[in-house]
C-alpha positions, 0 to 999 in steps of 0.5 A: 465504477471503472475497474481498478488496476492491480496494485502492489502496496508497500508496508507504510500504506498497508499499515496506515489502512490496517492501523486505522481499521480501514482495510475494507477501503482497500478490499472495496477498491482492489479486491483480488487485485491487491498484492503485498510482497513476502518481504512486506509480510515479514515487516508487518510481522515485526510490527505485530511482534512489537505490539501493533495488534491492529496490524494482525488484520493484514495477514487475516486479509491474506488468509481471506484471499482478497489480499494476495501475497507474492514473492520476487521471481528469479531473473529481471525482477530479482535483478531490479530488486537488487539494484533498488535495494542499494538506496531503498528499504527491502519492502519498497525495493521488492514492491517496485520491482514486482510492480514494474516487471508485472505491470502493476501500480505501486502504492507508497508514501515514501518520497524516495521510493515514489521517485524511483518508481516514477523514474521507472515509469511505474504508475503511483498512488499513496494513502491519500490517493487511495482515500480520494479514489474510495470517495470517488468510487463510492466505497466510502463518503468524505466523512468516513474518509476523514475519520480514517485519515484522522486515525491514520494521523493518530497512528503516526501517518505524516499527512500533508492535509488534515482532510480528504476534502482538501484534495478530493 
């Protein structure tokens, strides 16, 4: 299996995996190379407080150490965040700024965030791309990936496909 790059994951993507009970996919692919920004952690905390108990797996993953939490650095990261936050949510803006300045990939399903990241030359993936990578890397099989996708859709993920088979 080839080595996966470091990746900054936004609130939507990390939530999709947590709500589907599929954080093990992210750990299997990106162990010690996956980051969430502290602003994303706050957004997750709000989700937990509003009753989404399955999101509690995210701070547990940070405590376990395979998922890293980081913050914006002063200077160019902060400047880029401030520019991006005019048109994007704080989680997406901070995640893109960190991914761009630190040379990481960015995981998001948000159309505007993906467009900004692409404009900045930040390599992209999303929920479906990660599921496909997991199948190709042997982290899970197609049946399991489809099961996770089904649970994500039940939890509110707007997927353009009903099966990973359609894109794998």
